[in-house]
Each structure stands twice: as C-alpha cells, then as structure tokens.
N, C-alpha and C positions, 0 to 999 in steps of 0.2 A: 607517463604513469609516475605518480609520486608515491614514495614510501613514507609512511608515518609510523612513529614509535612513541609510546607514552607509558607512563607508570600508573597502575591501578592497584592500590592497596599492596604495594611492594612487588607487584608482578609486572614484568615487561610484556607489553602487548604491541603488536604490529598489524598494520593493514595497508593495502595498496589501493589507490583510487586517483582518478583525475578529477578532483573537485576543488572548490575554493578552500582557503584556509579556514573560513568561518564554518563551512560545512564539516570539515574535518574536526575542528574543535568541538562542535556541537555533538558529533558522534562520539568522540572521546569522552565527553562529559556524561553521555548516556551510559556508556560502558562502565565508567567509574561508579556512577550511582547504582547501577545494577549489581556490580560486584560488591559494593558496600552493603546493599540491602539483601541480596540473595546468594552471593558467592558464586557467580556464574562462570568465572574463569577457571575451567578445567578441561582436560583433553576430551574431545568428541562431544562437548556440551552443545546442545541445540537451544537457541534462544529466539524468542519472537519479540520484535519491536514494532508496534503498530501492526501493519499487515504483512510484515516481512520477516523471513527467517534468516538467521545467521548461525554459523557454527564456529566454535572455538577449537583450534587444533594446536597441539603441542609442537613447538618449533625450537629446537635447541634448548637454551635455558629459559626461553620465554614462550609466548603464545602468539598465534596468528588468527585473525578474524577472517573467515570465509563467508561468502554469501551464496544463497540458493541460486542456481543457474536459471533465472527467469527468462532468459533469451533462448534457453534450450530445454532441459528436463530438470526442473527444480526439485522434483521428488526423488531423483536419483543422484544428481550431480551438484557439486559446490564449486565455486570459482574464487580465485584469489583477487580478481578485479572487482572492487566494491562500487565502482562508479555508478552503474545503473541502479543498484539498490539504494545507495545514498541519495541519488537524485529523487527517486520515488519517495523515500522516507522524508526528505525535506519538503516535498510537495504536499504530502499527507499532513505533516505537522503544521505547515504554513496555513492550510485551509482550516484546520481545527482551531488554530490560534486566531485567525481572522474572524471566524464565525462565533467563537466563544463556546462552541459545543463540545461536549465530552462524549467519547465513544462509549456505548453501553455494553458492548460485548467485544470479544476478540475475534476479528475477522482476519482471514488469511487469504493471500492471493491464490492459494490452492483450493479454496472453497469455490462452489459453483454459483453462477449468476443466471437467472432466468432472463431470456432475451426475446423480444419481439423481433422476428427476422427482418422486418423493415429497418430496424435500427442498425443493422450491419451494413446497410447500403447508403448511409448518410453520416455526416459528421455533426449533425444537429440532433442531439439526443437528450434524454433526461434519465437520471439515475435515482430510483426511489428505494429507501430502506424500509423493509418490513420485518416482522418477527421471523427469525429463521425457523424452519420446520424440522430440521434434523441437523446432526453434528457437522456435516460437510456443506450445509446450505448457508450461504452468506446472508440470505434474506434480502438480497438486492435484485431489483428488476430494472432492466435497461429497455427503454422504449424510444421510438422516434418522435421528435416534436412534430405536431401536426396530425398524428394518427388520431382518428376519431373513434372513441369507444374501444372496448376490449373485444377481441375476437374469441369466439367459442370453439374455433377450429384448432385442435392441438398442433396441427402441422404449421401453424403460423408462429410457433414458438420453438425455441431451442434452449439448451442449457450447456454451459461450458465453464471450465475453471477460469477464474478471473485473469490469471496471468496470460491467457491466450488472447486477450484483447490488446496486449501490448503492441503488436505490429500495426493494428488498425485504429484503435481508440485509446492511446496511452493516457490521455487526460482523464479518462474515466477512473483510472487507478488512483488518482490523487484524491478522489472523493469516497473511496470505499469504506473509510473509517467513520463516516458520519453516523449519528445515532438513529434509532428507529423513528420513523415519521418524517425524516429529512428528505428533501428533494433537491438535487443539484441539476442545473441546466448547463449543458455543455454545447457550445457552438464553435465550429472551426477548430476543434481539438483544444479548447480552452474552457475552463470552468467560468461561466458568465455570472451565475448567481446561485444562491442557496437559500432555501426556506426551511425553517424548523418545523417541528410537528404541529405547531399551532397555525402554520401558514405565514408566519412573520418572516419577512426577508432579513436575513442575517449577514448576507454577503453579496456584493455586486462589484464586478470589475469596474475600474475607472475608465470612462469613455474618453 
C-alpha cells in the first residue's frame, strides 16, 4: 500500500492506495480542481466524483481522503484504502474519454439498476441507460445478450444497488456514467462496445 501526500490550495492532503503513479496524479489533480472550484477540503465533507463517493477527514494538521466501502457497506462505512475506488474511477473516466460522451446526470453506485434475472447468470450482457424515474433510480437496465423480447412477468426482473454487481459483473460499473440512450455491450467481463443515443458506435475494443 502506497501513501500519497500533496498540496491543494495550501492544505495538506493524504490518501492510501495501491495504484500507478499516473492514477494517483490524476486523482490528486481532481481534488485540487474541486478544492479550487468548490472548497471541498473540510472535515467530514462528502464528495462525489463520477459515480463514486469519497469523504474528507481531518488528520492532524492536514486531511485524509477516505472512500465508501463498496466491498462492504458503502452507506455506513468508509475505508482508507482507495485502491478499488480509484480503479473504478479510472475505468469510468477512460470509457467517457474514449466514447467522447458526457454524462447527463449524476449517477451513484448506491442507485438501483433494473436487471433481467437471466443477466445474472451470464457474463455476456448489455447495459442500457434510460431516464431515471426517481431519485435513487440510476435509469440503468441490465439485460442478457441473446434474450428475445421483453418479458411481461415481473418475476423475471429484479432491482439492486449498482455496487452489489461488483463481485459478479465488475465491468458493468465502468459503464454506469454513460448518458441517456447509450448502450454498452459487455462480454467476458469487459466492455466490448458502446453505442450512443442515435445508435452510432462510439467505442469498440481492439481485437
């Protein structure tokens, strides 16, 4: 585990993570920009970057960045190890940059996703973004590739918070920030392609 320390508007900020130097520098730059724009560095301050929550905690003469515990209970607990959150953040940012798409609303990994139950039994799935219906609704729908038509049986569907897909479908979490109308195809736990709201392909992995 590496310990990082940097200055943001005269405030000393620390965080711990097992990530590359580029990832650490990228995160440091985000915090600096957020501090300059919004003054985020204060004790017990909760901040959201893309779909992820972080918390600022006073530590001695400086501050420490904590992350929501997405491997446990992110609504109640925060962890000092930012490795998982920074990996997810990097994946979300990478996909947005590669597609050239801008997220239209703030989605959180605490929001719910509607899932066709067959999608939970395969790694070949698609993620579609629709307009959210309520505050805690991500507007996301996860279906299995190859499913024919929509089922009218409510028992064929379930809903859960996005972070609960982490153990079985982690690649899905990299695509949750795509805008309304987007569809991401995910095979073998990797995003294979993305289409925008017009149906135009804006991303495909290199074969």
